[in-house]
LOTORKE-963108 format. One record per residue (C-alpha): residue in three letters; x, y, z. Coordinates in nm, 2 decimals, always signed. Layout:
N
<pt ala; <X; Y; Z>>
...
This chain:
538
<pt met; <+0.00; +0.00; +0.00>>
<pt arg; <+0.29; +0.23; -0.03>>
<pt tyr; <+0.21; +0.56; -0.20>>
<pt gln; <+0.56; +0.62; -0.30>>
<pt gly; <+0.87; +0.40; -0.31>>
<pt ala; <+0.95; +0.06; -0.46>>
<pt val; <+0.58; -0.03; -0.51>>
<pt val; <+0.30; +0.21; -0.58>>
<pt ala; <-0.01; +0.01; -0.52>>
<pt gly; <-0.33; +0.06; -0.73>>
<pt leu; <-0.51; +0.08; -0.39>>
<pt ala; <-0.34; +0.41; -0.32>>
<pt val; <-0.39; +0.54; -0.67>>
<pt ala; <-0.76; +0.46; -0.67>>
<pt met; <-0.80; +0.62; -0.33>>
<pt leu; <-0.62; +0.94; -0.43>>
<pt ala; <-0.83; +0.96; -0.75>>
<pt thr; <-1.15; +0.98; -0.53>>
<pt leu; <-1.02; +1.30; -0.37>>
<pt asn; <-1.13; +1.51; -0.67>>
<pt cys; <-1.13; +1.83; -0.46>>
<pt ser; <-1.44; +1.98; -0.62>>
<pt gly; <-1.76; +2.12; -0.48>>
<pt pro; <-1.83; +2.34; -0.18>>
<pt ser; <-1.74; +2.25; +0.17>>
<pt arg; <-2.00; +2.19; +0.44>>
<pt arg; <-1.91; +2.50; +0.63>>
<pt gln; <-1.93; +2.71; +0.31>>
<pt ser; <-2.26; +2.57; +0.21>>
<pt gly; <-2.41; +2.54; +0.55>>
<pt ala; <-2.54; +2.19; +0.48>>
<pt gln; <-2.54; +1.92; +0.75>>
<pt pro; <-2.37; +1.60; +0.65>>
<pt val; <-2.52; +1.26; +0.66>>
<pt gly; <-2.40; +1.08; +0.98>>
<pt ala; <-2.10; +0.87; +0.88>>
<pt val; <-2.05; +0.56; +1.10>>
<pt asp; <-1.71; +0.43; +1.20>>
<pt ser; <-1.70; +0.09; +1.04>>
<pt glu; <-1.55; -0.08; +1.34>>
<pt ser; <-1.79; +0.08; +1.59>>
<pt gln; <-2.10; -0.09; +1.45>>
<pt ala; <-2.22; -0.37; +1.67>>
<pt leu; <-2.26; -0.70; +1.49>>
<pt val; <-2.62; -0.82; +1.48>>
<pt glu; <-2.78; -1.15; +1.39>>
<pt gly; <-2.84; -1.16; +1.02>>
<pt his; <-2.94; -1.43; +0.77>>
<pt arg; <-2.74; -1.66; +0.55>>
<pt gly; <-2.76; -1.61; +0.18>>
<pt gly; <-2.75; -1.33; -0.08>>
<pt val; <-2.50; -1.21; -0.33>>
<pt phe; <-2.30; -0.89; -0.25>>
<pt arg; <-2.22; -0.70; -0.56>>
<pt leu; <-1.91; -0.48; -0.61>>
<pt ile; <-1.76; -0.30; -0.91>>
<pt ile; <-1.38; -0.29; -0.93>>
<pt glu; <-1.10; -0.21; -1.17>>
<pt glu; <-0.94; -0.49; -1.35>>
<pt pro; <-0.69; -0.64; -1.09>>
<pt ala; <-0.32; -0.66; -1.18>>
<pt ala; <-0.33; -1.01; -1.01>>
<pt ile; <-0.54; -1.21; -0.78>>
<pt asp; <-0.27; -1.48; -0.71>>
<pt pro; <-0.16; -1.38; -0.35>>
<pt ser; <+0.21; -1.42; -0.45>>
<pt asn; <+0.18; -1.13; -0.69>>
<pt val; <-0.11; -0.91; -0.55>>
<pt ala; <-0.06; -0.55; -0.47>>
<pt asp; <-0.36; -0.35; -0.60>>
<pt glu; <-0.70; -0.29; -0.45>>
<pt gly; <-0.90; -0.53; -0.66>>
<pt gly; <-0.64; -0.81; -0.61>>
<pt leu; <-0.63; -0.75; -0.23>>
<pt gln; <-1.01; -0.76; -0.22>>
<pt ile; <-1.01; -1.11; -0.37>>
<pt ala; <-0.69; -1.26; -0.23>>
<pt thr; <-0.78; -1.16; +0.13>>
<pt tyr; <-1.09; -1.38; +0.12>>
<pt leu; <-0.96; -1.67; -0.10>>
<pt phe; <-0.68; -1.73; +0.15>>
<pt ala; <-0.61; -1.75; +0.52>>
<pt gly; <-0.26; -1.68; +0.65>>
<pt leu; <-0.07; -1.76; +0.96>>
<pt val; <-0.25; -1.48; +1.15>>
<pt thr; <-0.58; -1.30; +1.13>>
<pt gly; <-0.57; -0.93; +1.13>>
<pt arg; <-0.84; -0.68; +1.23>>
<pt pro; <-0.88; -0.32; +1.10>>
<pt asp; <-0.77; -0.19; +1.44>>
<pt gly; <-0.43; -0.37; +1.40>>
<pt thr; <-0.51; -0.66; +1.64>>
<pt val; <-0.33; -0.98; +1.55>>
<pt ser; <-0.49; -1.32; +1.64>>
<pt ala; <-0.44; -1.68; +1.54>>
<pt gly; <-0.50; -1.80; +1.19>>
<pt val; <-0.34; -2.12; +1.05>>
<pt ala; <-0.08; -2.06; +1.32>>
<pt thr; <-0.21; -2.14; +1.67>>
<pt ser; <+0.09; -1.97; +1.83>>
<pt trp; <+0.43; -1.81; +1.75>>
<pt arg; <+0.74; -1.71; +1.93>>
<pt pro; <+1.08; -1.55; +1.85>>
<pt asp; <+1.43; -1.62; +1.97>>
<pt ala; <+1.59; -1.36; +2.20>>
<pt gly; <+1.69; -1.13; +1.92>>
<pt cys; <+1.38; -1.17; +1.69>>
<pt thr; <+1.59; -1.31; +1.41>>
<pt gln; <+1.42; -1.65; +1.42>>
<pt trp; <+1.05; -1.72; +1.45>>
<pt met; <+0.87; -2.04; +1.51>>
<pt phe; <+0.50; -2.08; +1.41>>
<pt gln; <+0.30; -2.37; +1.53>>
<pt leu; <+0.04; -2.47; +1.27>>
<pt arg; <-0.30; -2.63; +1.30>>
<pt his; <-0.34; -2.99; +1.19>>
<pt gly; <-0.59; -3.08; +0.92>>
<pt thr; <-0.67; -2.74; +0.77>>
<pt arg; <-0.72; -2.77; +0.39>>
<pt phe; <-0.72; -2.59; +0.06>>
<pt his; <-1.04; -2.57; -0.14>>
<pt asn; <-0.92; -2.88; -0.34>>
<pt gly; <-0.88; -3.09; -0.03>>
<pt glu; <-0.50; -3.07; +0.00>>
<pt glu; <-0.37; -3.02; +0.35>>
<pt val; <-0.21; -2.69; +0.45>>
<pt thr; <+0.13; -2.75; +0.59>>
<pt ser; <+0.45; -2.56; +0.65>>
<pt arg; <+0.56; -2.64; +0.30>>
<pt ser; <+0.25; -2.47; +0.17>>
<pt phe; <+0.37; -2.14; +0.32>>
<pt ala; <+0.73; -2.19; +0.20>>
<pt arg; <+0.60; -2.25; -0.15>>
<pt gly; <+0.39; -1.94; -0.15>>
<pt trp; <+0.67; -1.72; -0.01>>
<pt arg; <+0.92; -1.85; -0.27>>
<pt arg; <+0.68; -1.75; -0.55>>
<pt ala; <+0.61; -1.42; -0.38>>
<pt ala; <+0.98; -1.33; -0.38>>
<pt asn; <+0.94; -1.26; -0.75>>
<pt gly; <+0.60; -1.08; -0.72>>
<pt gly; <+0.46; -0.74; -0.68>>
<pt ala; <+0.49; -0.72; -0.30>>
<pt ala; <+0.83; -0.89; -0.28>>
<pt phe; <+0.97; -0.60; -0.06>>
<pt leu; <+0.77; -0.74; +0.23>>
<pt leu; <+0.97; -1.06; +0.22>>
<pt glu; <+1.31; -0.92; +0.17>>
<pt ser; <+1.43; -0.99; +0.52>>
<pt ile; <+1.35; -1.36; +0.51>>
<pt arg; <+1.67; -1.57; +0.46>>
<pt asp; <+1.56; -1.93; +0.53>>
<pt val; <+1.25; -2.13; +0.60>>
<pt asp; <+1.26; -2.47; +0.77>>
<pt thr; <+0.97; -2.70; +0.68>>
<pt ser; <+1.11; -3.03; +0.81>>
<pt asn; <+0.80; -3.05; +1.04>>
<pt pro; <+0.48; -3.01; +0.85>>
<pt tyr; <+0.31; -2.84; +1.14>>
<pt val; <+0.60; -2.61; +1.24>>
<pt leu; <+0.72; -2.32; +1.03>>
<pt glu; <+1.06; -2.19; +1.13>>
<pt val; <+1.17; -1.86; +0.97>>
<pt lys; <+1.52; -1.71; +0.99>>
<pt leu; <+1.56; -1.34; +0.92>>
<pt ala; <+1.85; -1.13; +0.80>>
<pt arg; <+1.79; -0.88; +1.07>>
<pt pro; <+1.58; -0.85; +1.39>>
<pt asp; <+1.21; -0.79; +1.34>>
<pt cys; <+1.00; -0.83; +1.66>>
<pt asp; <+0.69; -0.70; +1.46>>
<pt phe; <+0.73; -0.98; +1.21>>
<pt pro; <+0.39; -1.15; +1.28>>
<pt arg; <+0.22; -0.82; +1.19>>
<pt arg; <+0.36; -0.85; +0.84>>
<pt met; <+0.14; -1.15; +0.80>>
<pt phe; <-0.16; -0.92; +0.76>>
<pt his; <-0.07; -0.91; +0.39>>
<pt pro; <-0.20; -1.19; +0.17>>
<pt val; <+0.14; -1.21; +0.00>>
<pt phe; <+0.23; -1.44; +0.30>>
<pt ser; <-0.05; -1.68; +0.21>>
<pt pro; <+0.01; -2.06; +0.16>>
<pt val; <-0.05; -2.20; -0.18>>
<pt pro; <-0.12; -2.57; -0.29>>
<pt ser; <+0.12; -2.78; -0.49>>
<pt ser; <-0.08; -2.72; -0.80>>
<pt ala; <+0.01; -2.35; -0.80>>
<pt gly; <+0.33; -2.40; -1.00>>
<pt ala; <+0.55; -2.11; -1.08>>
<pt ile; <+0.43; -1.75; -1.04>>
<pt gly; <+0.35; -1.73; -1.41>>
<pt asn; <+0.12; -2.03; -1.41>>
<pt arg; <-0.18; -1.88; -1.61>>
<pt ala; <-0.43; -2.15; -1.49>>
<pt tyr; <-0.35; -2.07; -1.13>>
<pt asn; <-0.33; -1.70; -1.18>>
<pt asp; <-0.68; -1.70; -1.32>>
<pt gln; <-0.84; -1.94; -1.07>>
<pt pro; <-0.63; -1.95; -0.75>>
<pt ile; <-0.70; -2.24; -0.51>>
<pt gly; <-0.69; -2.10; -0.16>>
<pt asn; <-0.78; -2.20; +0.20>>
<pt gly; <-1.00; -1.90; +0.29>>
<pt pro; <-1.37; -1.84; +0.36>>
<pt phe; <-1.45; -1.80; -0.01>>
<pt ala; <-1.35; -1.99; -0.32>>
<pt met; <-1.34; -1.91; -0.69>>
<pt asp; <-1.66; -1.99; -0.88>>
<pt gly; <-1.49; -2.05; -1.21>>
<pt pro; <-1.19; -1.87; -1.36>>
<pt trp; <-1.14; -1.49; -1.37>>
<pt ser; <-1.32; -1.35; -1.67>>
<pt his; <-1.08; -1.08; -1.77>>
<pt asp; <-1.23; -0.73; -1.82>>
<pt arg; <-1.57; -0.87; -1.72>>
<pt gly; <-1.58; -1.01; -1.36>>
<pt ile; <-1.49; -1.25; -1.08>>
<pt arg; <-1.73; -1.45; -0.87>>
<pt leu; <-1.65; -1.59; -0.53>>
<pt val; <-1.87; -1.84; -0.34>>
<pt arg; <-1.88; -1.93; +0.03>>
<pt asn; <-1.64; -2.21; +0.14>>
<pt asp; <-1.86; -2.43; +0.36>>
<pt asp; <-1.56; -2.63; +0.47>>
<pt phe; <-1.38; -2.32; +0.62>>
<pt glu; <-1.23; -2.42; +0.96>>
<pt leu; <-1.04; -2.11; +1.08>>
<pt gly; <-1.33; -1.91; +1.20>>
<pt ala; <-1.70; -1.85; +1.15>>
<pt lys; <-1.82; -1.94; +0.81>>
<pt ala; <-1.94; -1.66; +0.59>>
<pt asn; <-2.31; -1.59; +0.56>>
<pt leu; <-2.30; -1.46; +0.20>>
<pt asp; <-2.37; -1.72; -0.07>>
<pt ala; <-2.14; -1.53; -0.31>>
<pt ala; <-1.97; -1.20; -0.39>>
<pt glu; <-1.98; -1.08; -0.75>>
<pt leu; <-1.71; -0.84; -0.86>>
<pt thr; <-1.79; -0.67; -1.19>>
<pt ile; <-1.48; -0.52; -1.37>>
<pt ser; <-1.51; -0.17; -1.50>>
<pt val; <-1.28; +0.09; -1.65>>
<pt asp; <-1.45; +0.35; -1.43>>
<pt pro; <-1.54; +0.17; -1.11>>
<pt ala; <-1.61; +0.48; -0.91>>
<pt ala; <-1.87; +0.62; -1.15>>
<pt asp; <-2.02; +0.28; -1.23>>
<pt ser; <-2.05; +0.19; -0.86>>
<pt asn; <-2.23; +0.52; -0.79>>
<pt thr; <-2.47; +0.45; -1.08>>
<pt gly; <-2.51; +0.09; -0.98>>
<pt leu; <-2.59; +0.17; -0.62>>
<pt arg; <-2.86; +0.41; -0.72>>
<pt ala; <-3.00; +0.16; -0.97>>
<pt gly; <-2.99; -0.14; -0.73>>
<pt ala; <-2.71; -0.31; -0.93>>
<pt ala; <-2.43; -0.26; -0.68>>
<pt asp; <-2.42; -0.28; -0.30>>
<pt trp; <-2.11; -0.07; -0.22>>
<pt thr; <-1.94; +0.24; -0.36>>
<pt arg; <-1.67; +0.48; -0.27>>
<pt val; <-1.75; +0.83; -0.16>>
<pt ala; <-1.50; +1.11; -0.19>>
<pt pro; <-1.48; +1.35; +0.12>>
<pt thr; <-1.58; +1.63; -0.12>>
<pt asp; <-1.91; +1.45; -0.20>>
<pt leu; <-2.04; +1.40; +0.15>>
<pt asp; <-2.28; +1.69; +0.12>>
<pt ser; <-2.48; +1.51; -0.15>>
<pt leu; <-2.57; +1.21; +0.07>>
<pt his; <-2.90; +1.32; +0.21>>
<pt asp; <-3.24; +1.15; +0.26>>
<pt gln; <-3.12; +0.80; +0.17>>
<pt pro; <-3.27; +0.57; +0.44>>
<pt asp; <-3.18; +0.26; +0.24>>
<pt arg; <-2.81; +0.35; +0.24>>
<pt arg; <-2.55; +0.38; +0.52>>
<pt leu; <-2.23; +0.58; +0.50>>
<pt ile; <-1.93; +0.42; +0.68>>
<pt phe; <-1.57; +0.51; +0.71>>
<pt gly; <-1.26; +0.30; +0.79>>
<pt gln; <-0.96; +0.33; +1.01>>
<pt ala; <-0.68; +0.57; +0.90>>
<pt thr; <-0.40; +0.34; +0.79>>
<pt gly; <-0.20; +0.61; +0.61>>
<pt thr; <-0.07; +0.96; +0.62>>
<pt tyr; <-0.02; +1.23; +0.36>>
<pt tyr; <+0.28; +1.46; +0.39>>
<pt leu; <+0.52; +1.69; +0.21>>
<pt val; <+0.87; +1.55; +0.13>>
<pt pro; <+1.14; +1.82; +0.18>>
<pt met; <+1.47; +1.78; +0.00>>
<pt val; <+1.68; +1.81; +0.32>>
<pt thr; <+2.03; +1.83; +0.17>>
<pt ile; <+1.99; +2.13; -0.06>>
<pt glu; <+1.89; +2.49; +0.01>>
<pt pro; <+1.65; +2.63; +0.11>>
<pt leu; <+1.54; +2.33; +0.32>>
<pt asp; <+1.88; +2.20; +0.44>>
<pt val; <+1.82; +2.33; +0.80>>
<pt ala; <+1.55; +2.20; +1.03>>
<pt ala; <+1.43; +2.55; +1.11>>
<pt ala; <+1.33; +2.61; +0.75>>
<pt arg; <+1.13; +2.29; +0.74>>
<pt arg; <+0.97; +2.37; +1.07>>
<pt ala; <+0.87; +2.71; +0.93>>
<pt leu; <+0.69; +2.54; +0.64>>
<pt ser; <+0.50; +2.31; +0.87>>
<pt leu; <+0.39; +2.59; +1.10>>
<pt ala; <+0.27; +2.80; +0.81>>
<pt ile; <+0.02; +2.54; +0.69>>
<pt asp; <-0.34; +2.56; +0.83>>
<pt arg; <-0.43; +2.20; +0.79>>
<pt asp; <-0.77; +2.23; +0.94>>
<pt ala; <-0.87; +2.51; +0.70>>
<pt ile; <-0.76; +2.30; +0.40>>
<pt ile; <-0.95; +2.00; +0.53>>
<pt arg; <-1.26; +2.21; +0.59>>
<pt glu; <-1.25; +2.39; +0.25>>
<pt val; <-1.11; +2.12; +0.02>>
<pt phe; <-1.21; +1.79; +0.18>>
<pt asp; <-1.54; +1.89; +0.33>>
<pt asp; <-1.42; +1.81; +0.68>>
<pt gly; <-1.38; +1.45; +0.57>>
<pt leu; <-1.02; +1.40; +0.69>>
<pt arg; <-0.83; +1.46; +1.01>>
<pt ala; <-0.52; +1.68; +1.05>>
<pt ala; <-0.21; +1.47; +1.12>>
<pt thr; <-0.03; +1.52; +1.45>>
<pt ser; <+0.22; +1.25; +1.37>>
<pt leu; <+0.36; +1.06; +1.07>>
<pt val; <+0.28; +0.72; +1.22>>
<pt pro; <-0.10; +0.66; +1.21>>
<pt pro; <-0.25; +0.65; +1.56>>
<pt leu; <-0.42; +0.31; +1.52>>
<pt thr; <-0.08; +0.14; +1.55>>
<pt gly; <-0.05; +0.26; +1.91>>
<pt met; <+0.30; +0.35; +1.82>>
<pt ala; <+0.26; +0.72; +1.71>>
<pt ala; <+0.47; +0.98; +1.90>>
<pt ala; <+0.27; +1.21; +2.13>>
<pt pro; <+0.17; +1.55; +1.97>>
<pt lys; <+0.37; +1.74; +2.23>>
<pt thr; <+0.69; +1.59; +2.08>>
<pt leu; <+0.58; +1.67; +1.73>>
<pt asp; <+0.47; +2.03; +1.80>>
<pt ala; <+0.54; +2.16; +1.45>>
<pt cys; <+0.23; +1.97; +1.32>>
<pt arg; <+0.01; +2.28; +1.40>>
<pt phe; <-0.07; +2.62; +1.26>>
<pt asp; <+0.13; +2.91; +1.40>>
<pt pro; <+0.20; +3.18; +1.13>>
<pt val; <+0.38; +3.41; +1.37>>
<pt glu; <+0.63; +3.15; +1.48>>
<pt ala; <+0.66; +3.03; +1.12>>
<pt arg; <+0.76; +3.37; +1.00>>
<pt arg; <+1.01; +3.41; +1.28>>
<pt leu; <+1.17; +3.07; +1.20>>
<pt ala; <+1.17; +3.16; +0.83>>
<pt val; <+1.37; +3.47; +0.89>>
<pt arg; <+1.61; +3.28; +1.11>>
<pt ala; <+1.65; +3.01; +0.84>>
<pt gly; <+1.71; +3.25; +0.56>>
<pt leu; <+1.37; +3.22; +0.39>>
<pt thr; <+1.31; +3.57; +0.26>>
<pt ala; <+1.11; +3.75; +0.00>>
<pt gly; <+1.37; +3.65; -0.26>>
<pt thr; <+1.35; +3.27; -0.18>>
<pt val; <+1.20; +3.05; -0.44>>
<pt leu; <+1.07; +2.72; -0.32>>
<pt his; <+1.00; +2.45; -0.57>>
<pt phe; <+0.68; +2.25; -0.51>>
<pt arg; <+0.61; +1.94; -0.72>>
<pt tyr; <+0.30; +1.72; -0.72>>
<pt asn; <+0.17; +1.45; -0.95>>
<pt asp; <-0.12; +1.59; -1.16>>
<pt asp; <-0.27; +1.25; -1.23>>
<pt gly; <-0.39; +1.18; -0.88>>
<pt gly; <-0.65; +1.45; -0.78>>
<pt his; <-0.40; +1.66; -0.58>>
<pt glu; <-0.45; +2.00; -0.74>>
<pt ala; <-0.70; +2.17; -0.50>>
<pt trp; <-0.52; +2.09; -0.17>>
<pt ser; <-0.17; +2.15; -0.31>>
<pt val; <-0.26; +2.49; -0.45>>
<pt ala; <-0.41; +2.58; -0.11>>
<pt val; <-0.08; +2.48; +0.06>>
<pt lys; <+0.11; +2.69; -0.20>>
<pt arg; <-0.10; +3.00; -0.12>>
<pt gln; <-0.06; +2.95; +0.25>>
<pt leu; <+0.32; +2.92; +0.22>>
<pt glu; <+0.34; +3.24; +0.01>>
<pt thr; <+0.10; +3.44; +0.24>>
<pt asn; <+0.24; +3.32; +0.57>>
<pt leu; <+0.61; +3.31; +0.49>>
<pt gly; <+0.64; +3.58; +0.22>>
<pt ile; <+0.83; +3.35; -0.02>>
<pt lys; <+0.77; +3.26; -0.38>>
<pt val; <+0.65; +2.90; -0.45>>
<pt asn; <+0.73; +2.76; -0.79>>
<pt tyr; <+0.44; +2.52; -0.81>>
<pt tyr; <+0.39; +2.27; -1.09>>
<pt gly; <+0.24; +1.93; -1.16>>
<pt leu; <+0.39; +1.63; -1.34>>
<pt pro; <+0.27; +1.28; -1.42>>
<pt phe; <+0.36; +1.04; -1.14>>
<pt val; <+0.65; +0.87; -1.32>>
<pt lys; <+0.81; +1.20; -1.41>>
<pt leu; <+0.76; +1.34; -1.06>>
<pt arg; <+0.94; +1.04; -0.91>>
<pt ala; <+1.23; +1.09; -1.16>>
<pt glu; <+1.26; +1.46; -1.09>>
<pt glu; <+1.26; +1.43; -0.71>>
<pt arg; <+1.51; +1.15; -0.71>>
<pt ala; <+1.76; +1.35; -0.91>>
<pt pro; <+2.08; +1.47; -0.72>>
<pt gly; <+1.99; +1.84; -0.76>>
<pt ala; <+1.63; +1.82; -0.65>>
<pt ser; <+1.53; +2.09; -0.40>>
<pt gly; <+1.21; +2.22; -0.24>>
<pt ile; <+0.92; +1.99; -0.16>>
<pt ser; <+0.71; +1.72; -0.32>>
<pt arg; <+0.37; +1.57; -0.23>>
<pt gly; <+0.39; +1.24; -0.07>>
<pt gly; <+0.19; +0.98; +0.12>>
<pt trp; <+0.22; +0.63; +0.27>>
<pt gly; <-0.04; +0.36; +0.34>>
<pt leu; <+0.06; +0.09; +0.59>>
<pt asp; <+0.11; -0.26; +0.46>>
<pt tyr; <+0.08; -0.39; +0.81>>
<pt pro; <+0.01; -0.22; +1.15>>
<pt ser; <+0.36; -0.13; +1.27>>
<pt ala; <+0.53; +0.21; +1.30>>
<pt asp; <+0.83; +0.04; +1.13>>
<pt asn; <+0.65; +0.01; +0.80>>
<pt ile; <+0.63; +0.39; +0.76>>
<pt leu; <+0.94; +0.50; +0.96>>
<pt ala; <+1.18; +0.27; +0.77>>
<pt gln; <+1.16; +0.49; +0.46>>
<pt leu; <+1.36; +0.75; +0.65>>
<pt thr; <+1.66; +0.53; +0.74>>
<pt thr; <+2.00; +0.61; +0.58>>
<pt ala; <+1.99; +0.27; +0.40>>
<pt ala; <+1.66; +0.36; +0.24>>
<pt ile; <+1.82; +0.65; +0.04>>
<pt gly; <+1.95; +0.38; -0.19>>
<pt thr; <+2.29; +0.55; -0.26>>
<pt ala; <+2.58; +0.68; -0.06>>
<pt asp; <+2.68; +0.92; -0.34>>
<pt pro; <+2.50; +1.26; -0.34>>
<pt ala; <+2.57; +1.29; -0.71>>
<pt glu; <+2.36; +0.98; -0.79>>
<pt leu; <+1.99; +0.93; -0.82>>
<pt thr; <+1.82; +0.79; -0.51>>
<pt asn; <+1.67; +0.44; -0.57>>
<pt gly; <+1.51; +0.38; -0.23>>
<pt asp; <+1.22; +0.52; -0.04>>
<pt asn; <+1.41; +0.80; +0.13>>
<pt ile; <+1.36; +1.04; -0.14>>
<pt gly; <+1.45; +1.35; +0.06>>
<pt arg; <+1.79; +1.20; +0.15>>
<pt tyr; <+1.74; +1.24; +0.52>>
<pt arg; <+2.02; +1.10; +0.74>>
<pt asn; <+2.04; +1.08; +1.12>>
<pt pro; <+2.24; +0.80; +1.28>>
<pt arg; <+2.05; +0.85; +1.61>>
<pt phe; <+1.72; +0.78; +1.43>>
<pt asp; <+1.87; +0.47; +1.26>>
<pt arg; <+1.99; +0.34; +1.60>>
<pt leu; <+1.66; +0.39; +1.76>>
<pt leu; <+1.48; +0.21; +1.48>>
<pt asp; <+1.73; -0.08; +1.50>>
<pt arg; <+1.67; -0.10; +1.88>>
<pt ala; <+1.30; -0.11; +1.84>>
<pt arg; <+1.31; -0.39; +1.58>>
<pt ala; <+1.52; -0.60; +1.83>>
<pt thr; <+1.30; -0.53; +2.14>>
<pt val; <+1.07; -0.83; +2.22>>
<pt asp; <+0.86; -0.65; +2.48>>
<pt glu; <+0.58; -0.47; +2.29>>
<pt ala; <+0.55; -0.17; +2.52>>
<pt ser; <+0.92; -0.11; +2.52>>
<pt arg; <+0.93; -0.15; +2.14>>
<pt ser; <+0.65; +0.10; +2.09>>
<pt ala; <+0.82; +0.35; +2.31>>
<pt leu; <+1.14; +0.32; +2.10>>
<pt tyr; <+0.94; +0.37; +1.78>>
<pt arg; <+0.79; +0.69; +1.94>>
<pt gln; <+1.14; +0.81; +2.03>>
<pt ala; <+1.25; +0.75; +1.67>>
<pt glu; <+0.96; +0.95; +1.53>>
<pt ala; <+1.03; +1.23; +1.78>>
<pt val; <+1.38; +1.25; +1.63>>
<pt ala; <+1.29; +1.23; +1.26>>
<pt ile; <+0.97; +1.43; +1.26>>
<pt gly; <+0.97; +1.61; +1.59>>
<pt glu; <+1.32; +1.75; +1.57>>
<pt asp; <+1.42; +1.72; +1.21>>
<pt leu; <+1.10; +1.74; +1.01>>
<pt ala; <+1.23; +1.49; +0.77>>
<pt leu; <+0.87; +1.47; +0.64>>
<pt ile; <+0.60; +1.73; +0.70>>
<pt pro; <+0.27; +1.54; +0.80>>
<pt leu; <-0.05; +1.69; +0.67>>
<pt trp; <-0.35; +1.47; +0.73>>
<pt tyr; <-0.44; +1.10; +0.78>>
<pt thr; <-0.62; +0.90; +0.52>>
<pt arg; <-0.99; +0.83; +0.56>>
<pt glu; <-1.20; +0.61; +0.33>>
<pt tyr; <-1.57; +0.64; +0.30>>
<pt arg; <-1.82; +0.39; +0.15>>
<pt leu; <-2.19; +0.40; +0.09>>
<pt val; <-2.35; +0.06; +0.13>>
<pt ala; <-2.69; -0.09; +0.06>>
<pt ser; <-2.82; -0.11; +0.42>>
<pt asp; <-3.17; -0.20; +0.31>>
<pt arg; <-3.04; -0.54; +0.19>>
<pt phe; <-2.74; -0.61; +0.41>>
<pt thr; <-2.62; -0.58; +0.76>>
<pt asn; <-2.28; -0.62; +0.94>>
<pt val; <-2.11; -0.43; +0.65>>
<pt arg; <-1.77; -0.33; +0.77>>
<pt met; <-1.43; -0.24; +0.62>>
<pt asp; <-1.13; -0.47; +0.65>>
<pt trp; <-0.77; -0.35; +0.69>>
<pt trp; <-0.76; -0.26; +0.32>>
<pt asn; <-1.08; -0.06; +0.35>>
<pt asn; <-1.25; -0.32; +0.13>>
<pt ala; <-1.58; -0.48; +0.22>>
<pt asn; <-1.53; -0.75; +0.49>>
<pt leu; <-1.70; -1.03; +0.30>>
<pt ser; <-1.67; -1.27; +0.60>>
<pt leu; <-1.91; -1.06; +0.81>>
<pt ile; <-2.18; -0.94; +0.57>>
<pt ser; <-2.53; -1.09; +0.63>>
<pt leu; <-2.87; -1.05; +0.46>>
<pt arg; <-3.12; -0.85; +0.66>>
């Protein structure tokens, strides 16, 4: 789910496209919004078995878990397969195929005890070799970066999976949230096996009802032999493929041909007087931010970056552009991880134009300063980024050279050795750990030690701080969860609180409108997709 870096998932791209930044805000129009309900706060009620839940999606890049990275693929693979652990949207990890797990003293080796007798949809037993097979295939797939620390897997005992890592990782079980860690049966073959790619055989609560009909649709049916939790109530889920899923979902929901659609924060005002529909929102699993180029003037001193952050009125932009549909970020790490630094240690994530101007003068940001501001113009970022531009010019008295580029060209330009100024950025968590978002700021993540070379890692701004690197390494090797979380907070306090290596803006928030007249227990999963395992007929 990375928004920038080695993998740019379709999930992020689709999400950003919904933020079309058009239309009046609620405070401007005076309208009262429909009451959005936190997906996780809804009490589960007794429903009825049966029914077909209908969704409209973009053509997935892959539905084979070893190669899945985009939204449509994640929607399908998450329910075709069951991994070592079960993950909830609030970041809670519980048993899946693994009944228990434990690390060695340094978290470089992990042992997972597996259940006996769980089976794939074709009847083949799920064993430690099933996981090793899936992980070997995934090492060449679209989410391979999640497995890069794995060095060896011991499957000599079919019910014990022993994993050796190249470096300590005490949050390793949280990585298992991602379906790339799923087991696959012996019939899967190589990652390029077309037959398996189009009709994966999994071990999850749903199974394929025939092969993937490319550019048309995918149908999943309930697996009545599922043994790793409560069986699904839905008879089936039908996923229709569209070149414009957002528009077709909206039309389909109104016409009774779809049961779920995205809603952009800017469109919340239009959702009135619809008693047969419910608006829900998911947990914030990502953060938008600005990426300062920290090695080149004018942002090569922390005071200059702090001045930028204090000059931005996040709440005003959220109110005016996003219709109050997002939440201002007080940290880089999303709060749901329980590992975000306290706001008092990140006190530049606020609006203080007086202090901003004072720091700007101290840092040499004057009326003659030109600050380059790049954004990708193919992702719906124009309205909020131009609002940031205006605030920086008004509150700091500088000139902002603001321009948009296609995403690929943006990445090429900001990775160049002479890149200066700021770029738009964002990150969605692949799994619920602070490490997943903080790791992009390590020295190793720059991807080059030569300042005259292009960066090829996630640390685009070329931030370096050995103290931050050491804190992150200590956190990764700390078994006690409370102590580990405290170290992650300390690391963020250094990189964001002291150095402003990135400038947090707001957390993500996803909205969906669902057919509440037909279905109940409709919640979002970790990926903000429909949780097919819970949905019931009314």
